[in-house]
Steps between C-alpha positions, in 0.01 A plus 500: 500500500666811627870529443776706654597793283862408510527302175288724290702813620837335454395410138361855443828644635713290270261539198476877537121529549292564802214309669205725605362508853139598468324573831173328553204657681218244457375204300467702177854632516638163575309317225585767241869490571512106512323469157708761340819338617378163368391649160844665463695204631664733749624435856324733746520625857187574696569778747300548816554784746413450857201738450372296207533178692298646785242634252470149352449382857848348560799317369326165507209625294743636233700176483182298479360715216829504308577127524143404412505728201818345374326164495157614375650716210766242406781749552826341403735797484724567808301706753658643828276642775701776653454707814565875400676729754450255775563583859698252723173353642316527164796293337459225770121493465509485116764224500290309748196541274672355197637797309780388264697835505547765760622856490621605848537875490753601764585821312369727778722354756861605552717288262633287787153405602395448150785252446437318836138452413546415132776245609229328698256508208767350278518200725125460552423528130775261395361241731171523330633532143338844473649801310599808694499851380681775726504876468765756541425869491131564509295542176342845491140588447190426698676238699688751703394844385794577283397659175700637197794276537533165656796417721828358353622193680853482630709262292706353791187436700343329193820276473478408869133400472553307172781309661266371765356266241173669408339393184424839370580853598291812478703812499379851468616666181268808494192285436178574694165325573187633358470761215824680403476879562587752230831580661623143507865478414498159357700184601860535610663270262854565638400381843325196348810409308716537812256287701478233230889481486510489879242233559639221287232292320215601732208597297361852570138622545352812374216619718259760379485376139190708424564775252866434449564556126575191285858603408590541874357156582705353220809667632435392860451134378842524313651607837385194711130566576312174478184578683272801439207578732178640353194595717373860453478475119266199506289668767455806293420294191239298695360822628480663167318202334257488788427868485434480126248211549303690760524831333348333195208389713582130432438414857141606455426283194348158559722326750791732470513547873609134542857516643609254230392747232606817707856375547553351155630810328746555777607131488574536128691816562733326736547219254605751230731695740668183617558381144659828405740493800599136425588607145695804627675290761589232245349207693263384235573124417760480777301260718 
């Protein structure tokens, strides 16, 4: 059964560890992440962007696949199904379909409008017992074309949004989506500390977890980050394992062309990557 991310993230915030949000793209991705969470007795958040939901044919298909898999694979650790960077309409549609957690990303609106729309989302998600993530100060990278340095969120705006009663808050602290460029200046820990102090006990989210060094991750967790999003890194690991399989000519041997064989190395690579992140984030045996 899917659960809201609220309890798992509150526990992580208090226990000074983080729960990974691993974005899913298809059945292999979902199965690999769920099995790894179960094997490592770790809570987990499955992230789904609007684009990925569309690719998998829609929110209902995603909910159907994930809920059936929880049953068929006997998954007993807490699992939240989370809409990543949801638009206003996307949030409504995902809630309707049965997602247990929603990110409403109003960071591109003027702050007043972000607050107004987030206020409405707080009410709607509370009625359904769903956790809500809000964002202040956009995250750099491919998402909005900023490269080199992600935006730093305004502390006062973070405080205003946290006080609306959101479950978790994503705030830009120099992090970016996708691969980090050579000239990346690192996370702005002073800003993170200020935001953490200003937002009370609201757990914070670190987007763009791919490629951030382990010591920075540990420091971010010590300053209130309880949820870390990972996507690009697993895609790269999947791609690399698949490329090796094909370059070695394995797809031409026997029934090596069978998608179950063709996708197996990538599946194992995802599992290894997720395990590594769970160990880094400290969520192993926290289910």
